[in-house]
C-alpha positions as CSV (number, residue, x, y, z in Angstrom):
1,M,-55.2,51.2,-120.6
2,K,-55.8,54.7,-122.0
3,R,-54.8,57.5,-119.7
4,K,-55.8,61.0,-120.1
5,Y,-54.6,64.5,-118.6
6,I,-56.5,67.4,-117.5
7,I,-55.8,71.1,-117.6
8,P,-58.1,73.0,-114.9
9,A,-59.6,76.5,-115.1
10,C,-58.5,77.8,-111.6
11,A,-55.4,79.4,-110.6
12,L,-53.4,77.0,-112.2
13,V,-53.4,75.4,-115.9
14,A,-53.9,71.9,-116.5
15,L,-54.5,69.3,-119.3
16,L,-55.9,66.1,-119.8
17,L,-54.0,63.9,-122.1
18,S,-54.4,60.1,-123.3
19,N,-51.5,58.1,-122.1
20,A,-52.1,55.7,-124.9
21,V,-51.9,58.2,-127.7
22,S,-48.8,56.9,-129.7
23,A,-46.4,59.1,-131.8
24,E,-48.5,58.1,-135.0
25,E,-51.5,59.5,-133.8
26,L,-53.1,63.0,-134.2
27,I,-53.7,64.5,-130.6
28,R,-57.2,65.8,-130.5
29,I,-57.4,68.7,-127.8
30,G,-60.6,70.5,-126.9
31,S,-60.1,74.1,-125.8
32,P,-62.4,77.0,-125.0
33,Y,-60.1,79.2,-126.7
34,V,-60.8,80.2,-130.3
35,T,-58.3,80.8,-133.1
36,T,-59.0,83.9,-134.8
37,T,-55.8,84.8,-136.5
38,L,-52.6,82.9,-137.5
39,D,-50.8,86.1,-137.6
40,P,-48.3,86.3,-134.7
41,I,-48.7,90.2,-134.2
42,R,-52.3,90.6,-134.6
43,S,-53.6,89.1,-131.1
44,A,-52.9,88.4,-127.5
45,S,-55.8,85.9,-126.9
46,A,-55.0,82.4,-125.5
47,G,-56.3,80.4,-128.6
48,N,-54.2,82.5,-131.0
49,I,-51.2,82.4,-128.8
50,E,-51.6,78.7,-128.6
51,A,-51.5,78.5,-132.3
52,F,-48.5,80.9,-133.0
53,G,-46.4,78.7,-130.4
54,Q,-47.0,75.8,-132.9
55,L,-46.2,77.6,-136.1
56,Y,-43.5,80.2,-135.4
57,A,-40.2,79.4,-133.8
58,R,-38.5,82.1,-132.0
59,L,-34.7,83.1,-131.4
60,L,-35.1,81.5,-127.8
61,R,-37.5,79.2,-126.5
62,R,-38.3,77.5,-122.8
63,D,-37.7,73.8,-122.0
64,P,-40.0,71.8,-120.2
65,S,-38.8,73.2,-116.7
66,G,-39.1,76.9,-118.0
67,Q,-35.5,77.5,-118.5
68,R,-34.3,79.7,-121.5
69,Q,-32.6,77.5,-124.4
70,P,-31.4,78.3,-127.8
71,G,-34.0,78.5,-130.3
72,L,-33.6,79.7,-133.8
73,A,-30.5,81.3,-132.6
74,E,-27.9,79.0,-131.3
75,K,-25.9,81.4,-129.4
76,W,-26.0,84.8,-128.3
77,T,-23.8,87.6,-126.7
78,I,-24.7,90.8,-124.7
79,S,-22.3,93.8,-124.8
80,K,-20.5,95.1,-121.8
81,D,-22.8,98.3,-121.7
82,G,-25.8,96.0,-122.0
83,L,-27.3,97.6,-124.7
84,E,-26.7,95.4,-127.8
85,L,-27.7,91.8,-128.0
86,T,-26.0,89.6,-130.9
87,F,-27.5,86.5,-132.1
88,T,-26.1,83.8,-134.4
89,L,-28.8,82.0,-136.2
90,R,-28.5,78.0,-136.9
91,A,-29.1,76.6,-140.2
92,A,-32.9,76.4,-140.3
93,K,-35.3,76.3,-142.8
94,F,-39.1,77.6,-143.3
95,S,-41.7,74.8,-144.1
96,N,-41.3,75.6,-147.7
97,G,-37.8,74.7,-147.5
98,V,-36.3,78.2,-148.0
99,P,-33.5,79.0,-145.3
100,I,-34.4,81.3,-142.6
101,T,-32.1,84.2,-142.8
102,G,-31.4,87.3,-140.6
103,D,-33.4,89.4,-142.9
104,D,-36.5,87.1,-141.8
105,V,-35.6,88.0,-138.2
106,V,-35.3,91.7,-138.7
107,F,-38.7,91.8,-140.8
108,S,-40.6,89.8,-138.1
109,L,-39.3,91.7,-134.9
110,T,-40.0,94.9,-136.8
111,R,-43.4,94.0,-137.6
112,A,-44.0,93.3,-133.9
113,M,-42.4,96.4,-132.7
114,S,-43.9,99.0,-135.1
115,D,-46.5,97.4,-137.4
116,K,-50.1,99.3,-136.8
117,K,-51.6,96.1,-136.7
118,S,-49.5,95.0,-133.9
119,V,-51.6,94.7,-130.7
120,Y,-48.5,93.9,-128.3
121,S,-45.7,96.0,-129.2
122,A,-45.1,96.6,-125.4
123,T,-42.6,93.8,-124.8
124,L,-40.3,95.2,-127.5
125,A,-40.6,99.0,-126.3
126,A,-37.1,99.0,-125.0
127,V,-35.7,97.9,-128.5
128,E,-34.4,100.7,-130.6
129,R,-33.7,98.8,-133.9
130,V,-32.7,95.5,-135.5
131,T,-30.5,94.9,-137.8
132,A,-29.0,91.9,-139.8
133,E,-25.2,91.2,-140.7
134,G,-24.6,88.7,-143.2
135,G,-27.1,85.7,-143.3
136,N,-26.9,84.3,-140.0
137,I,-26.2,87.4,-137.4
138,V,-28.9,89.5,-135.9
139,K,-28.1,92.5,-133.8
140,V,-30.7,94.0,-131.5
141,K,-29.9,97.5,-130.1
142,L,-31.4,98.8,-127.0
143,K,-32.7,102.2,-125.9
144,Y,-31.7,101.4,-122.3
145,R,-30.5,98.7,-120.2
146,F,-33.6,96.1,-120.0
147,A,-33.2,92.9,-117.7
148,P,-36.1,91.0,-119.5
149,A,-34.8,91.7,-122.9
150,L,-34.0,88.4,-123.6
151,D,-37.0,86.7,-122.4
152,N,-39.0,89.2,-124.2
153,L,-37.7,87.6,-127.5
154,E,-39.4,84.4,-126.4
155,V,-42.8,86.0,-126.4
156,F,-45.4,84.8,-128.8
157,N,-45.6,87.9,-131.0
158,T,-41.8,87.5,-131.7
159,G,-42.3,84.4,-133.7
160,I,-40.1,84.4,-137.2
161,V,-42.2,84.6,-140.4
162,S,-41.2,84.6,-144.0
163,K,-40.3,88.1,-145.1
164,T,-40.7,87.0,-148.9
165,D,-44.0,85.2,-148.1
166,V,-45.5,88.1,-146.3
167,E,-44.5,90.7,-148.6
168,T,-45.6,88.6,-151.6
169,R,-49.0,87.7,-150.2
170,G,-49.8,90.1,-147.7
171,D,-52.7,89.3,-145.5
172,K,-53.5,85.8,-147.4
173,A,-50.1,84.6,-145.8
174,F,-51.6,84.0,-142.6
175,T,-55.1,82.6,-144.0
176,D,-53.9,80.3,-146.7
177,K,-51.3,77.8,-145.6
178,P,-49.1,79.9,-143.7
179,V,-45.3,79.4,-144.2
180,S,-44.2,78.1,-140.8
181,S,-41.0,78.2,-139.0
182,G,-42.2,76.0,-136.2
183,P,-42.8,72.4,-135.5
184,Y,-46.1,72.3,-137.2
185,V,-47.8,73.6,-140.3
186,V,-51.5,74.0,-140.8
187,R,-53.2,71.3,-142.6
188,E,-56.7,72.8,-142.3
189,W,-58.2,75.8,-140.5
190,R,-62.1,76.1,-140.0
191,P,-62.5,79.1,-138.2
192,N,-65.0,79.0,-135.1
193,D,-64.5,75.1,-135.3
194,R,-61.0,73.8,-135.2
195,L,-57.3,73.9,-136.3
196,I,-55.6,71.1,-137.7
197,L,-51.8,71.0,-137.6
198,E,-49.4,68.4,-139.1
199,P,-45.7,68.1,-138.7
200,N,-43.4,70.5,-140.4
201,T,-40.7,68.3,-142.0
202,N,-38.0,71.2,-142.3
203,Y,-38.2,72.1,-138.5
204,W,-35.0,72.4,-137.3
205,R,-35.2,70.3,-134.1
206,G,-34.3,66.7,-135.2
207,G,-37.0,64.4,-133.9
208,Y,-39.7,67.0,-133.4
209,P,-42.6,66.9,-133.2
210,K,-43.1,63.5,-131.7
211,N,-46.7,62.8,-133.2
212,S,-48.4,63.1,-136.4
213,G,-50.3,66.3,-135.6
214,A,-52.7,68.0,-133.4
215,E,-56.4,69.3,-133.8
216,F,-57.4,72.1,-131.3
217,I,-61.2,71.8,-131.4
218,E,-63.2,74.8,-130.2
219,V,-65.6,73.4,-127.2
220,A,-66.9,76.5,-125.1
221,N,-68.9,74.6,-122.4
222,P,-66.4,73.1,-119.8
223,N,-68.7,70.1,-119.1
224,T,-69.3,69.2,-122.6
225,R,-65.1,69.0,-122.9
226,V,-65.0,66.7,-120.1
227,S,-67.8,64.5,-121.5
228,M,-66.1,64.3,-124.9
229,L,-63.0,63.4,-123.1
230,M,-64.7,60.7,-121.1
231,S,-66.5,59.2,-124.4
232,G,-63.2,59.0,-126.3
233,E,-63.9,61.9,-128.9
234,L,-61.0,63.9,-127.3
235,D,-57.6,63.1,-125.9
236,A,-57.0,66.2,-124.2
237,V,-58.9,69.2,-122.7
238,R,-58.0,72.4,-121.2
239,D,-59.9,74.3,-118.4
240,V,-61.4,71.7,-116.4
241,P,-63.4,73.6,-113.7
242,C,-61.7,73.3,-110.4
243,A,-64.9,71.7,-108.8
244,Q,-64.5,68.8,-111.2
245,L,-60.8,68.1,-110.6
246,E,-61.3,65.9,-107.5
247,N,-63.8,63.7,-109.5
248,V,-62.3,63.8,-112.8
249,G,-58.7,62.9,-111.7
250,A,-60.1,60.1,-109.3
251,R,-60.4,57.9,-112.4
252,D,-57.7,55.6,-113.4
253,T,-57.7,56.7,-116.9
254,L,-57.2,60.1,-116.2
255,R,-54.3,62.6,-115.0
256,D,-54.6,66.1,-114.3
257,A,-51.2,67.7,-115.4
258,L,-51.1,71.0,-113.2
259,E,-48.9,73.8,-114.3
260,P,-48.4,77.3,-112.9
261,S,-50.7,79.7,-114.4
262,T,-50.7,83.6,-115.2
263,I,-54.3,84.1,-114.5
264,I,-54.8,86.5,-111.4
265,Y,-57.9,87.8,-110.3
266,M,-57.8,91.5,-108.8
267,T,-60.1,94.5,-108.2
268,L,-58.3,97.6,-109.4
269,L,-59.1,100.7,-107.4
270,N,-59.2,104.3,-108.9
271,E,-56.7,106.4,-106.8
272,R,-57.4,109.7,-108.2
273,R,-60.8,109.6,-106.7
274,P,-62.3,109.4,-103.2
275,P,-62.1,107.5,-101.1
276,F,-59.3,105.5,-102.7
277,N,-57.1,108.5,-103.1
278,N,-56.3,108.0,-99.4
279,V,-53.8,105.6,-99.0
280,K,-55.2,104.3,-95.5
281,I,-58.6,103.6,-97.1
282,R,-57.0,101.5,-99.6
283,Q,-54.9,99.7,-97.1
284,A,-58.4,99.2,-95.0
285,A,-59.8,97.4,-98.1
286,A,-56.8,95.1,-98.7
287,H,-57.0,94.1,-95.0
288,A,-60.8,93.8,-94.9
289,L,-60.8,90.7,-97.4
290,N,-60.0,87.4,-96.6
291,V,-57.8,86.6,-99.8
292,S,-56.6,83.3,-98.6
293,A,-60.3,82.0,-97.9
294,I,-61.5,83.3,-101.3
295,T,-58.7,81.6,-102.9
296,K,-59.5,78.3,-101.4
297,A,-62.9,78.5,-102.1
298,M,-62.8,79.4,-105.9
299,T,-60.1,77.0,-106.8
300,E,-61.1,74.2,-104.3
301,G,-57.7,74.4,-102.6
302,H,-55.5,74.2,-105.8
303,G,-54.7,78.1,-106.1
304,T,-52.5,80.0,-104.1
305,P,-53.1,83.7,-102.8
306,A,-51.7,86.5,-105.0
307,N,-49.0,88.5,-103.2
308,T,-48.6,90.9,-105.9
309,T,-50.1,91.9,-109.5
310,L,-47.3,89.8,-111.1
311,P,-48.4,86.2,-111.3
312,D,-46.0,83.9,-109.5
313,A,-45.7,81.9,-112.8
314,L,-43.5,84.5,-114.4
315,D,-39.9,85.4,-114.0
316,Y,-39.0,88.1,-111.5
317,H,-42.0,87.3,-109.2
318,A,-41.1,88.3,-105.7
319,K,-42.2,85.1,-104.1
320,D,-41.1,86.1,-100.8
321,L,-43.3,89.2,-100.5
322,P,-46.0,88.3,-97.9
323,V,-49.8,88.3,-98.8
324,V,-51.6,91.4,-97.2
325,A,-53.1,90.0,-93.9
326,Y,-56.6,89.7,-93.3
327,D,-57.2,91.8,-90.3
328,P,-60.5,93.3,-90.0
329,K,-59.6,95.2,-86.7
330,L,-56.7,96.9,-88.4
331,A,-59.1,97.9,-91.3
332,R,-61.3,99.4,-89.2
333,M,-58.7,101.6,-87.5
334,L,-57.6,102.7,-90.9
335,L,-60.9,103.5,-92.0
336,T,-61.2,105.9,-88.8
337,D,-57.6,107.3,-89.3
338,G,-58.5,108.0,-93.0
339,G,-61.5,109.7,-92.1
340,Y,-63.9,107.6,-94.0
341,D,-67.4,108.7,-94.0
342,G,-69.2,105.3,-93.5
343,K,-71.2,105.5,-97.1
344,E,-71.5,102.4,-99.1
345,L,-69.4,102.3,-101.8
346,T,-70.3,100.5,-105.5
347,I,-67.5,98.8,-107.3
348,P,-68.6,97.8,-110.8
349,I,-67.0,94.6,-111.9
350,L,-67.5,92.3,-114.9
351,P,-69.9,89.1,-114.9
352,C,-66.9,86.7,-115.5
353,V,-65.6,87.4,-112.2
354,G,-69.0,87.5,-110.5
355,R,-68.4,84.5,-108.4
356,S,-64.8,86.1,-106.9
357,A,-67.0,89.0,-106.2
358,A,-69.7,87.4,-104.4
359,L,-67.0,85.5,-102.1
360,A,-65.1,88.8,-101.6
361,A,-68.5,90.5,-100.5
362,R,-69.0,87.7,-97.9
363,T,-65.8,88.0,-96.3
364,V,-65.7,91.7,-95.8
365,S,-66.2,92.3,-92.3
366,I,-66.9,96.1,-92.5
367,P,-70.3,96.2,-94.0
368,T,-70.1,99.9,-94.7
369,M,-67.1,99.8,-96.4
370,T,-67.4,98.0,-99.9
371,I,-70.1,96.4,-102.0
372,L,-69.0,94.7,-105.3
373,R,-71.8,94.4,-108.0
374,S,-71.9,93.0,-111.3
375,M,-72.3,94.8,-114.7
376,S,-74.9,93.1,-117.0
């Protein structure tokens, strides 16, 4: 029996795959995320990040449990002062059969750090320089001690590209059959439609990938994605609406693979302008919202209330920090102590978070405090 898996679009990530897809088959994945570039430094959007991960290997990688593992670097050391990371590269090749060297790593990381087209250089802000010694030694010098330094070398934009190919072909190196260091290569890319990948026969991890390729098909409408899955047009879908999870997951042929997500919804207040330049008014706003109820309603019980602006799927998240308590009585007292004048406030929000705003507005027990309105 063909079994499929789902990935929901709530405060979790999930995927619907077919249990009957064999190692010889190409996996068809329906996704709302579009692929607009294959250059790992040019975008931080979900569809592109997904492609980068398949095409470009990094010095380090994450195993299925989320633990850091050797990638292109088979080992590494950290200096006693914590300011220098030394990586020893394994014997690996690009998809064109050319060995991956320290020069390729230096070139790739330097592009991510300082190229004008790099959109996410912040993860490497602590890096002073990257140098290569011989063919397989890479040294990363830090400006200061930085706890996430190793983890940030596993971020999508640190994928290793071919220095020779990029310098020779320029932008065309990322539009016409990019040279890959990851498990797959591009078989065909049809912008605004699909990205078709096939195995990189020179990939360094023996036995990987375990299928004949993947086809990322852009399907914006979530109901259409689910329908295509049901009809057998897709083997997997991303972002199933939380409201559909129970019905879809009840089918014997389907399985939802829930994973922790880095998605988090928040309302950011301008602390430089009245009334939110007063800490008591900010605290009142926090205590006036029933975050637990909003979370349950939005995610059909699949999500968890956020306790910080750092999602709990990330390393270094303070899991023991309590969620701000829903306490209307305390909120009113804080408003009085903070000298709030009772005027109605309007907080503009984007349409994409309109549902959360509506739920928030219904749970605010202080009608004179906050009104959330959607921007068209």
